[in-house]
C-alpha positions as CSV (number, residue, x, y, z in Angstrom):
1,X,-9.6,-87.6,0.2
2,X,-9.0,-85.2,3.0
3,X,-5.6,-84.4,1.7
4,X,-7.0,-83.6,-1.8
5,X,-9.7,-81.7,-0.1
6,X,-7.3,-79.7,1.6
7,X,-5.3,-78.9,-1.4
8,X,-8.2,-78.1,-3.2
9,X,-9.2,-75.7,-0.6
10,X,-5.7,-74.2,-0.5
11,X,-5.9,-73.7,-4.4
12,X,-9.3,-72.0,-4.1
13,X,-7.9,-69.7,-1.1
14,X,-4.9,-69.0,-3.1
15,X,-7.2,-67.9,-6.1
16,X,-9.2,-65.8,-3.8
17,X,-5.9,-64.1,-2.4
18,X,-4.5,-63.6,-6.0
19,X,-7.9,-62.0,-6.7
20,X,-7.7,-59.8,-3.6
21,X,-4.2,-58.6,-4.5
22,X,-5.1,-57.9,-8.0
23,X,-7.9,-55.8,-6.8
24,X,-5.8,-54.0,-4.4
25,X,-3.4,-53.4,-7.3
26,X,-6.3,-52.1,-9.5
27,X,-7.5,-49.9,-6.7
28,X,-4.0,-48.6,-6.0
29,X,-3.5,-47.8,-9.6
30,X,-6.9,-46.0,-9.6
31,X,-6.2,-43.9,-6.6
32,X,-2.7,-43.1,-8.0
33,X,-4.6,-41.8,-11.1
34,X,-6.9,-39.9,-9.0
35,X,-4.0,-38.3,-7.0
36,X,-2.3,-37.3,-10.1
37,X,-5.5,-35.9,-11.6
38,X,-6.0,-33.9,-8.4
39,X,-2.2,-32.6,-8.6
40,X,-2.7,-31.5,-12.1
41,X,-5.8,-29.9,-11.2
42,X,-4.2,-28.0,-8.3
43,X,-1.3,-26.8,-10.6
44,X,-3.4,-25.5,-13.1
45,X,-5.7,-23.5,-10.4
46,X,-2.5,-22.2,-8.9
47,X,-1.2,-21.1,-12.3
48,X,-4.6,-19.5,-13.1
49,X,-4.4,-17.5,-9.8
50,X,-0.9,-16.3,-10.5
51,X,-1.8,-15.1,-13.9
52,X,-4.9,-13.5,-12.4
53,X,-2.8,-11.7,-9.8
54,X,-0.4,-10.2,-12.5
55,X,-3.1,-9.3,-14.8
56,X,-5.1,-7.7,-12.0
57,X,-2.8,-6.0,-9.5
58,X,-4.5,-4.9,-6.2
59,X,-6.4,-1.4,-6.6
60,X,-4.6,1.4,-4.8
61,X,-6.1,2.8,-1.6
62,X,-8.6,5.2,-1.9
63,X,-10.0,8.1,0.4
64,X,-8.2,8.6,3.6
65,X,-5.7,5.9,2.8
66,X,-4.6,7.3,-0.6
67,X,-4.2,10.7,1.1
68,X,-2.3,9.3,4.0
69,X,0.1,7.3,1.6
70,X,0.9,10.4,-0.6
71,X,1.3,12.6,2.4
72,X,3.8,10.4,4.0
73,X,5.8,10.2,0.7
74,X,5.7,14.2,0.6
75,X,7.0,14.4,4.2
76,X,9.9,12.1,3.4
77,X,11.0,14.6,0.9
78,X,11.1,17.4,3.5
79,X,14.2,15.5,4.9
80,X,16.0,16.4,1.8
81,X,14.6,20.2,1.6
82,X,16.0,20.7,5.2
83,X,19.4,19.2,4.1
84,X,19.3,21.6,1.1
85,X,18.5,24.6,3.2
86,X,21.1,23.7,5.9
87,X,23.9,23.9,3.2
88,X,22.5,26.9,1.5
89,X,21.5,28.9,4.7
90,X,18.1,29.8,3.2
91,X,15.1,30.0,5.6
92,X,12.4,27.5,6.0
93,X,9.6,30.1,5.0
94,X,9.5,30.5,1.4
95,X,6.5,32.8,1.2
96,X,6.7,33.5,-2.7
97,X,7.0,29.8,-3.5
98,X,4.0,28.9,-1.4
99,X,1.9,31.6,-2.8
100,X,2.7,30.3,-6.4
101,X,1.9,26.8,-5.3
102,X,-1.5,27.8,-3.8
103,X,-2.5,29.7,-6.8
104,X,-1.6,26.6,-9.0
105,X,-3.6,24.3,-6.7
106,X,-6.7,26.7,-6.9
107,X,-6.5,26.5,-10.7
108,X,-6.0,22.8,-10.9
109,X,-8.8,22.2,-8.3
110,X,-11.3,24.4,-10.4
111,X,-10.3,22.3,-13.4
112,X,-11.3,19.1,-11.6
113,X,-14.5,20.7,-10.3
114,X,-13.2,20.8,-6.6
115,X,-13.9,23.7,-4.3
116,X,-10.6,25.7,-5.0
117,X,-10.4,27.3,-1.3
118,X,-10.9,23.7,0.2
119,X,-8.4,22.5,-1.8
120,X,-6.1,25.5,-1.0
121,X,-6.7,24.8,2.7
122,X,-5.8,21.2,2.4
123,X,-2.5,22.0,0.7
124,X,-1.7,24.6,3.2
125,X,-1.9,22.1,5.9
126,X,0.5,19.9,3.7
127,X,2.9,22.7,3.4
128,X,2.7,23.4,7.1
129,X,3.5,19.8,7.9
130,X,6.4,19.8,5.6
131,X,7.9,22.9,7.4
132,X,7.3,21.2,10.7
133,X,9.8,18.6,9.8
134,X,12.2,21.1,8.3
135,X,12.3,23.2,11.5
136,X,12.8,20.2,13.6
137,X,15.6,18.8,11.5
138,X,17.5,22.3,11.2
139,X,17.2,22.7,15.0
140,X,19.5,19.6,15.4
141,X,23.2,20.0,15.4
142,X,24.7,20.5,12.0
143,X,25.9,17.0,10.4
144,X,28.3,16.8,7.6
145,X,26.6,16.0,4.3
146,X,26.6,17.0,0.5
147,X,24.3,19.6,-0.8
148,X,21.0,18.5,-2.3
149,X,19.9,19.4,-5.7
150,X,16.3,20.5,-5.0
151,X,15.2,20.5,-8.7
152,X,14.4,16.7,-8.7
153,X,13.0,17.1,-5.2
154,X,10.5,19.6,-6.5
155,X,9.6,17.8,-9.5
156,X,8.7,14.9,-7.2
157,X,6.7,17.3,-5.0
158,X,4.8,18.5,-8.0
159,X,3.9,15.0,-9.0
160,X,2.7,14.1,-5.6
161,X,0.6,17.4,-5.3
162,X,-1.1,16.4,-8.6
163,X,-1.9,12.9,-7.2
164,X,-3.0,14.6,-4.0
165,X,-5.6,16.5,-6.0
166,X,-6.8,13.6,-7.7
167,X,-7.3,11.8,-4.5
168,X,-9.0,14.8,-2.7
169,X,-12.5,14.2,-4.0
170,X,-12.5,10.5,-2.5
171,X,-11.1,12.0,1.0
172,X,-13.7,14.8,1.0
173,X,-16.5,12.2,0.5
174,X,-15.1,10.1,3.3
175,X,-14.9,13.1,5.6
176,X,-18.6,13.7,5.4
177,X,-19.3,10.3,7.2
178,X,-19.5,9.6,10.8
179,X,-16.4,8.4,12.4
180,X,-14.3,10.7,10.3
181,X,-11.3,11.2,13.0
182,X,-11.2,7.4,13.7
183,X,-10.8,6.8,9.9
184,X,-8.2,9.4,9.3
185,X,-6.4,8.1,12.3
186,X,-6.2,4.6,11.2
187,X,-5.2,5.7,7.6
188,X,-2.3,7.7,9.1
189,X,-1.2,4.8,11.4
190,X,-1.1,2.4,8.5
191,X,1.0,4.9,6.4
192,X,3.2,5.5,9.1
193,X,3.9,1.8,9.7
194,X,4.4,1.1,5.9
195,X,7.1,3.9,5.5
196,X,8.5,3.3,9.2
197,X,7.8,7.0,10.0
198,X,9.6,8.2,13.3
199,X,7.6,10.3,15.9
200,X,8.4,13.6,14.1
201,X,7.0,12.5,10.7
202,X,4.1,10.8,12.4
203,X,3.1,14.1,14.3
204,X,3.7,15.9,10.7
205,X,1.5,13.4,9.0
206,X,-1.4,14.3,11.4
207,X,-0.6,17.9,10.6
208,X,-0.9,17.1,6.8
209,X,-4.4,15.9,7.3
210,X,-5.3,19.4,8.3
211,X,-9.0,20.0,9.2
212,X,-10.4,17.5,6.6
213,X,-12.9,16.3,9.3
214,X,-14.0,19.8,10.4
215,X,-14.1,21.9,7.2
216,X,-17.6,21.5,5.8
């Protein structure tokens, strides 16, 4: 009797164990199913974020940030202008072209409902910054190099000038707030890091901002 009871108990225990194993297998399958569902959901979410990033590129910087970015691009072109003038022997000062550029700036500013003289003062600072770079580079010992065609450089400068005019209203608005010098400095530092400007071009970038924080 005791033997039969033991066998019966073992059978019952075996059944319990088989049920437990079966339950664990069912639970494992359930967990695997959940994991697959989560993986698919994450993949769909990642794809959605990627598509959103492609469809909605980050907005360009505004205010001082945009001015600093464009001014840095403009200053880097001064290197090519200096190389051209070294090869041609022409002076840095070009009063005639500067005058023509400022007349154009005043006209374009008026068309954008910007104060023409304020815009002209800002672009005068841009020109002075450009010449600062040229004078410093031309003061260095002559280095061998090919002549530079200024036509595409001037086209690029004209395009940047138009972009600067478009960005100027935002910069003028920002200049009216408190902490103007701090924000201008931060914008210049960010643009200098992005374009890896050396000390000369960093100084010229500060000059390119002119008196934005001081002229009413």
